[in-house]
N, C-alpha and C positions, 0 to 999 in steps of 0.2 A: 207455693209460697203464700203466706197470709201476712198482710201488712196492716198494722194498727198503731195507734199512738203508743209511744214508749211508756211502759209501766215503771213505777218507781223501783220495784224489785229487780227488773231487768236493767234499769239504769245503774243500780248498785252493783249488779254482776259485771256489767261492762266496765265500770269505773275501777272496781277493786280486784276482779278475778281474771280479766283478759290480759294475757301477757304474750307478746309476740317475740320470736327469736331475733337475735341481732341480724341485720341492722334495723329491722322493722320494729324493735322495741321503742324506737322513736315515737311510735303511735300509741304506746301504753298511756292511758289517761293520766296516771299518776305522774308522768314525766312533764306534763304541762298543767300547772295549777289552775290556770284560767279555764281550760277545757274540762278539767276534773270538776271544778266547782259548777260549771254550766250544766254538765250532764246530770249532776246530782240534784240540781234545784229545779223543781217543777216550774217555778216562776221564770227562771232564766231560760228553760227549754221553750217556754211560751207556746206550747202546742205545735212546735216545728219539728219535733223529733219523733221518729217512727221506729218500731221494732219489726223485724222480718222473722217470721216463724216458719219453720219447715218441719213437717211431721210433729207439730205441737211444741217444738223446742226452739229456743232462741238461736237464730242462724246469723243474724247481722242487724245492723241499725243504719239509719241515715237521718239527715236533717235537710230541710229545704227552707232556706232563709230568703225572704224577699230582698233583692239587691238592685232594684231599679225597675223602671217600667217594663213589664213583660219579662222580667228576668228573675231567676232564682239561683242562689248559691247552694251547691250540693256538697254535703259532707257525708262520708260513709265509712263503715267499718264492717268487715266480715269477721266472724268469730275465728280466732287464731287457728283452731284445728282444721278449718276449711280452706285456709290460705295456701296458695301455691299448688293447688290440686286441680286447676282448670275450671273452678266453679265461679270465678269472678264474672264472666260474661253473662251467664244466666241471672246472677244476682243483680248486676247493674241493669240488664234489660228489664227485669221486674220493676226496678226503681224508676226507670225511664217511662215505662208504661203507666205506672202509678202517677207520675208527675203529669203526663199528658191527659190522663183521665180525670184528675182531681183539681188541676190548676189551669187558669188561663195564662199560659206562659209560652213565650216564643223562644227563650234561650235559657240554657242551664250553664252555669259557670262552676269551676272547681279549682282548687289549688292542690298540687301534689308535691311532696318533697322531691327535689331535683335528683337525689340518689335513687329514688324508687322507680327504676326503669321498668320493672314488672307491671306496676300500675299504669305508668304512662303508655306502655304498649297496649294494654287492655283498652284504655280510654281512646287512643288513636284508632284501634280496630273497631270501636263502636261509634265512630264518627265525631269524636271531639277533636278540636284543633288546638295546638299549642299557640298561645297568643304572645306570651312574653315570660321571661324569667325575672323574678324579683326577690330581693332579700326581704324576709319578714321575721318578726320576733316570734319565737316559738320555743318551748322547753327551756326558757331562761337564757336564750342566746339568739343570735341572728343566723338564720339558715336560708339557703336559696330554695325557692319554690318555683314551679312551673304553673302558670295560670293557663287554664284550658277552657274552651267553651264549645257548646254544641247547639245548633239551631234545632228546635223541635218543630 
């Protein structure tokens, strides 16, 4: 896997062409205008978004946003055709290694939709702990999310 800053062409591909099957279509960028606008705007991405390339092709993306002293909030997405095929652990481990090597960070946090048991299981298996369940605004409504964290 090769990790580099997210290019505008790949941001457009993620925002407009990535479509997940139900119920994971919740994560389609077009379903959340705020996320859609953020990923399309180099200014709003602010150098915090990265693309993951595998064999020269876009494989996934992630963002690392400072969220307090020694802490980064992680957001991530695997290209839809690779989801549900057991590739998530290697993808996330690559991101964790990148964070350790490139940031002075003690903790990573993330939020995952409560219904997404598949992702929660992956995060738990890689050392994240569920901290709390909280309602958050997303996709034009209020949805329950699980906040998780991992000490690095």
